[in-house]
N, C-alpha and C positions, 0 to 999 in steps of 0.2 A: 420548530418541532414540538406542537404540545402536547402535553397528556393531562388528560381530568383525573387530577387529586381526588382520591378517596374511590376508585373503581380499581373493582377486581379483575385482572384479566387473566387469560389464557392464551398458550399454541400453543401449537406441534410443533416442538422442538430437534427431532431427527427429519431426516429425509424420508422424505413419503415414496410408496413403491417396497417391493418386495425384501425382506430383511427380518430377520429375529425378533427382535426390539422396536419398539415407537415408544417415544415420551412427550409427557405431554406437561408442560409447565404452567404454573399457576402464580399468584404474587397478587398482594391486598389484604385490606379490609375486609373481614365476613370469610374467610379463607374457609374456615374450619366447619363452619355453616352451614356452605355450600355443599365442601366436599363430604360430609354426610347424607349427602342428598343422594350422590349418584358409588361413595363408596362405599361398602358394608365389609368390614371386619369382625373379631373379636378383640384385639387386640387396639387401645384406644391412641391415633396420632400423636392429640396431644401429652397424653401422659408417657410419649414413648419418643422426642422428639430425636432427629437425626438416625436414629433408626427403620430400615424398608420393613415396614408389616404387609404380610399378606393377607389378601383381600378379593370381594368382588365387586366389577364393575357394570350397575343398572342404570338402566333410564329410567327419571326423577318423573315423568308421565305415565309411563306405563307396568314401571318393576321389570320388566325384560330384560333377563342377564345379556350382559354383554362380551365380558372377556372377564376374566384373573388377571390378576395384576396384581401390582408391588408400588404401594407409596410411601414415599417417604417426607414428612414434615420439618421443616427450620423455620424456628420462630424467629422474629425483628428482634432487636434489631442485628442477630448477629448471621444474616447472611445475606445474599447475593444481591439482591435487591434493597437491602435495608426494611426490608416490608417480610410481613409472614408468606412463606413460599413454600409449597409445596411439588414433587414430581411423581409422574405417576409415568412408573415402567409398563408396559402391556405390550402384547404381542403387534407385529411388526406389520407391515402390510399395506394395502391404499383403502382398506374399508374402516378397520378397527378403531386405529388411530382417528378418525375423524369422529364414529360415532363416540370416543370418550370428550373428543371437544365437542361435540356437538352434547353429551351430556354434562360438561362442566358450562357452557353457557346456560344453560336451560337450568339452570340452579343457580342463578344468579353474574355472571361473570360472563366479560365483555373478549372481543375478539381482540388482545395486542395489535399494536402496530407494529411496525418493521424498528426491532432496533430497541423497542420499549423497557424492556425488562431491564438492559445496561442503561439507558437513560435514567430509568428510576435509582440501578445503581449509583451514578452522577450527581444526580439532586441529593439522595441523602447520603452522597458524602464517604459512600464505601470504594471509589477511588476516583482521580484524576480523569479529565477528556483525555490527554496520551494515551492514557492506559482503555478507556474507551472506546479507542480506536484500533488499539492492540486486539481487541476481541474480536471485531470485525475482520483485520488483518489475518488473526490465526486461521479465522474460518474459508476463509477469501486466499489462502498461500496453494500457491502450484511450485513452488521448492522447499526442499530444506532449508535455504536459505531464508525467506520470504520467513518461515514460522518459525521460525531460529531469536532471529530479529524480534517481531511483534511477540514471544513470548521474551524475550528479554526485557523489551518496554512495558511488555502489562504485569512485572516482576517488579515495575519499577525505576528501571536504571535511564529513565530520561528525568524523571520526576526527580529523582535527586543529584542529578546533575543542575538540576533547572530553580529547584529550591533555595538554592544557597545564593542563586545569583540574584533571584526575584527579591531576596531578603535584602542582599547587598543594597538593590535598587529601593527599595522598601525605605533602608536607613538614610540612603542616599536623597533621597526624595525631602524626608523628615529634618534634613539638616536643614537644604533649599530654602522649608519654609520658613524655619526660623532664619534665617539669616536676610528675607523679604521683612523681615519685623525688624531687623536689624541692621540697616545697608551699613553702617558705616563699618563692621567688621567684614563686610562679603570678603574684596578682596583676600584677604587671607584667609577667608573661609574658602574662598574658590578653589584658590591653589590646593590646598589636600585634598578638595572636594575630587577634584580631577586626577590626583593621586589614589581617590580612593574608589574612582569609578575604571579606571587603567586596568585590575586584572577582572571586572566585571566586563570589561571590551572584550578581553582574550578569553575569554573560558565563553564567550558566545559566540567567537569568532574560531575557538576550539571544534565547536560544535555543525558551527556552517560546514569546516573541512572535514570531520566524518561524512555530510551529508554527500558530499564532493566525491568524497574515495571511496565510499558506499555502495553509493545508489543502485548499481547493477546490481549489487545482492537483494537488496529489497525491492527491484520495481521490475529485476530482469533486464537483459539487452535484446537493443534490436538492431538487429544485424542484418543490411539493405543489399542483397546480390544485383547488377550492375554492368554494364559495360553493351558493348553493341552486339548485333542481332547474331549469334549460331555460335557466339563464344561458351556457349555452354554452364550459362546460366541456371536454367532448370533443371539438367543433369548432378547440376552441384546440388542441390533445392531437394533434387531424390536425395542424393546419394547422404547428406545429412540426415533427412527426413529417417531414413533407412527404408525408403517404399517409395513407391511409385506416384507421388501426387501433380506432379506435373506434366502435360504432357512434353515429350519428347520428338525431334521432328530434324533431318536434315534440312528441310526448308528453311528460310531463314526468318525470322520473325513470328514465330508459332505464339508466344504471348503478346497477348493486346491489351491486358487486363492486369493487374498483379494477384499476386497469391502470399496468402500467408500463413505460417504452422508456427506453432512453439515445440521447441525440443528441450531437455533436460540435459546441461552440461554440464558435470562433477555435482557442485549445490543451485547453480543457478538457472532459473529461466532463461533460454537462448527465442526471441524471436525472431525467427527467419524469413524475410522478404523477397521473393523473384519478383523479378520485373521486367517490363518488356525493352527489346535493345534498341541503341542509342544509338539515331547514326544522324547525319546532316544529310540536304538535300533530297528531292525526289520521292517522298513519302505522302502515299494518302490518307484521308480524313480517319482513316480509321485509327491508322499507325500513328498520326501526329496528336492523337487525344490519349494513347500507350505509351508513347514520350512522355506528355505535358501528367502526366502520374506518374510514372517514372521516377520522375525531379521531386514530386512533393512528398513519395516517398523513401526519395535519395536524403532532402533536406531532414526528413521529421528520424533518420535513421543514428541514433548512435555511434554506427562504424559501417563503412560502406567496403563491399566485396568488390575492385573492378576490376572485370573478367579480362584478361586478356588472347586472343588464341594463337597460339605459337607458331600455329600454319602457315598464320597472316606474313607477311613482308615486313609491314609496318602498321601494327593495328594501333587505334586510336588513343589519347592518353584519354585518362579519369577527368571527371566531370570539373569544371571552375563552377563551384560556388559561392556568389555576389547576395549584399545584404539580408546575410545571416549573421546573428552572434556568437550561436555556439554554434558553428558549421562541423557535420560528423567526418570522421579518421576515415582518410581513404587508403585501406590496402592494396596494392595492386597486386593481383594472382594470375598467375602463368597457368592456363588450361593445356587440354590434349600432347602432354610432354608423350604420349605415350606413340603416337604417330609420326614422333621424329628421330631419325637413327643417325646416333656418331655427332650431336650438337653440343658446342659447349656453352655451358649455359652460366652466370654468375653467380656463386654458391650462397650469396645472397639473398638473394631471390627466393619468392614463394609461388614453387614447380608442384601442377597436381596433374592430376587425370582425374578427370570427375568420372569418367564409365568405367575406368578398374579401381580406383579407391588410391593410386599411388599419390604422397604427401597432403593427404589428408589429415594425420596424425596433427602432421606437424602447423599445418593449417589453422587446427582448431586452437592450439595451442599456442597459435600469435595471435592469433583473436583475441582467446583470452588473458595473456599477457595485455596487449594493447589497452583493457581499461581497467587491468590489477585483479585482473578474479582470476588469475593462473595462482591459485594456492588452495588448499583446502580449510584454512580457517577464514571459519566465517565473522565477520566484525559482530560486536557486541553492542554495539549502541549505533544504528542508521536514522536521525529525524526523518520524518515524510515529506511531501510536499508543500505540507500543508504549516506544519512544523518548520521548515526551511524557511517559507516566508515570513514567519513571525520570528523566526530568529535572525533573519535581515532585516525586517523591520526595527528590530530590535539593535542590530548593531547597528545600525545610521542614525539613528537619534542619537548614542552614545555618544559616536563620532563628531555630530552637530553640538552637544551638549559641550566637549572636551574642548571645541574649537573656538565654541563662544565665551568658554572662564576663559581661555590662550586669550584671546582676542581682546575682551576686555568687557565683554556687553554686558546687559543690566542683566540682574536675576533674574527679572519676568520671564525672559528669552530662555535663560541654562532652566527654567523651573519647569516652562511648557517641551523644551527636549526630554528631560528624565520623566515625566510624563506619555508621552511616546513610547522612551520605553519602554516603563511598566507595564503599558497598557497591551504592547506588543507581546511582551512575554510571559505574559497572566494569560493570554491567548492559549495559549502552548499545555498548558493543565488545565484552564478554565476556571482560574481565579478570577477572570474579568470574561463574561460570555454574554453572549446575545443572544437574541430568539433564530434570526439569522445565522450565527455558526454552528448553533446547535444543527440547525437541520441541514447544513451541509455536512459535517460529522455524520448523524446517525442517517443519512435517506437511503444510503445503501443497504444499509443493516439488512439481515433478513429475520423474517418471524420467528421469534420462538429464544432469540438472543437481546 
């Protein structure tokens, strides 16, 4: 993702539509000169930095009054982007914010690219790459946990853990480079280097474990409802949502496609997926297609609820998943208990009635317990997927480096592995960044961020 250095950029930074206030943000050289063409006030923005100034927005081409607004000037480098910045707070809606933006563009600014304000903050050293990602993640949060974890990373929680590890790797690499010049001392130095690398390896491993333990808090939990036709999957789907989203009928095979909807349980987001009924033999082409989609959703789930109809004498067992490294957990749930009388059931079995709500509270508790989310305590630090991949690359390279030392391999090989580890861990904070990496990180940002 490239930006034109030296440009003054502008964008609407608040959601469009009915609302009391909307904000237009500007950043870059020539800011005050451009503002002077369309923001008229008695007080000087330059003489009153970081103070809201009341003024009028006028068209720079016709001098027509557009709005009354407040503006604030943030001189660089102590601003969000590290450049001269300004924020204009005017009335909301769909028309006025657009007119204010058009006035800014007519005064010399250009429309900012998605995420360009945050990209400039990164390029100017105002934040690390993991913090820049956290900005977008806060905006996109759909649960309390997602927002809280992103806020911690924006506050520097991940960077504080990464920087000592990076510094340790830099020191180790420096020692290895020195050892390459004095190969006769390498054997003794190598053993000491291996001991120095051990705590770095453990630190990276600990961060990977935080990712494994807390992923559902950061990214949500995908729960797939599966089972034979007419087991009550759609009824349970509706019961969890608290509304009738899926069609329910006594006719088996009502669901041919799959339905997906989000809910919030406690502090985490849960994506519920209702699938077509699964049964062997005697299926038409449409049902076969639905079954294929159901298996795809099952394999992509974090947890599968396999529903069994208690009124059936021999309900089918849960699906067998093969050829998958991380198969989802399968939780068997017995439905339609309200239709039984005087039936003795295993007290450990999850027994519910999707129509009356019996047992749903216990089922929800069991689901959260299975993924370690049955707590109100939100993890303070959970790396995202990109960061996990960088950490895994770091860990793998460190393991290879220490193994090479123990096996007595030449110093050149150890140095290659250390270089790989250093490059991988540096990608987390952006100390080593490429155009492709920045494009991937910033491509989903919204305008004005």
